[in-house]
Every structure is written in structure tokens, then in C-alpha cells.
N, C-alpha and C positions, 0 to 999 in steps of 0.2 A: 504494500500500500504506500502510495506516495502522497505526501502532504505538501502543498505549495502555499507558502505564506507570502503575501505581497503587501508591502506597506504603501499607503497612499501618500503621494507628495502633496504638500500644502498648496492650496489654490493661490494663484497670483492675484493680488488686488491691484487696482490702478493707482493706489496711493503709496508713497514712500513712507517708511517708518521714520519717526522723529526721535532723536536722542535728546531727552530733556536735560540731561546733564551737561550737554555741550554749551559753551558760552554764547554761541550764536543762535540759540533757540529763541524763537519769537514768543512774546507773551500772548496771552489769550486776548482775542479781539472782541470778546463778548461784552456788550455794553449793558451795564446794570443800572437800575434806578438807585439813587442814593437812599439810604434807610430813612423811613418816615420820622418826622420830628416827634419826640416823645412828649406827650402832654403831661403837665404837672398835675398830679392827683392830690386834691386837698382832702385830707381825712379829718373829719370832725371828731371831737372828743365824745366817746360813747356816753360817758357819765353826764355830760352837758345835754346831750340829745335826750337821754332817758329822763333827766330831771324835767325838761320841757314837756315831754309826753305825759309825765305823771301830773304836773300842774294843770295841763289842759284837761286831762281826764277827771281830776278832782273838781275843777271848776264846772265842767260840763255836767257831772253827776249832781253837784249841788244845785245848779240851775234847773235841771230836770226835776229834782225833788221839790224845789220852790214852786215850779209851775204846776206840779201835781197837787200840792197843798192848796195853792190859790184856786185851782179848778175844783177841788173837793169842797172847799169852804163856799164857793159860789153855788155849787149844786145843793149843799146842805142848807143854804139859806142864811148862813151866818155872815155877819159883816162887822168889822171893827167899829163902825159908827154906832152900833147898838150899845156900846159902853161909853160912859162918861168918866173922865178922870178928874178928880178934884184935889187940888194941892192946897193944903192949909199951911200958912206960914207965919 
């Protein structure tokens, strides 16, 4: 039995290989856009922001309770004008 092994020769390309280590190697001609300008990010203090949110929440809750009390007293028929305050001095 006879086995014949043949090695394929590399295909010829139309381009020459470039030795990048040589001093006359050309630099890349790819033009790239400059990197975008980085916008400054302003970070607010979390404690300050949380304090504002708490104050707004407490004021809103108190205002809602005040409106509910005024509405309830109007429905119940009570009015502060029913009472007379006398100051003796």
C-alpha cells in the first residue's frame, strides 16, 4: 500500500506583507473622531436631598390633615363663630 502525502502551498495574495518593525513602516491612515468632551457631573448631597423630601412630605401631610379637619367641621355643622371668648382684665 502506498500513501502519498502532499502539502498544499500557501495561496498568493496580491498584497505584500508589511514588516512593522522596520523604521520605514507607514503609520495607520485611519482617521478617528476625537473623544467626546466629558460633561461634568454634579452630584448633590444625598442627606440634603433627603432632608428636603422629608420636609415636603411632612408639610404636605399636615396640610392634608388640616383640610380634612376643616371639611369635617363644615359637614358636622360646627363653626368657631359659635363660641365667644371673653377676656377679663
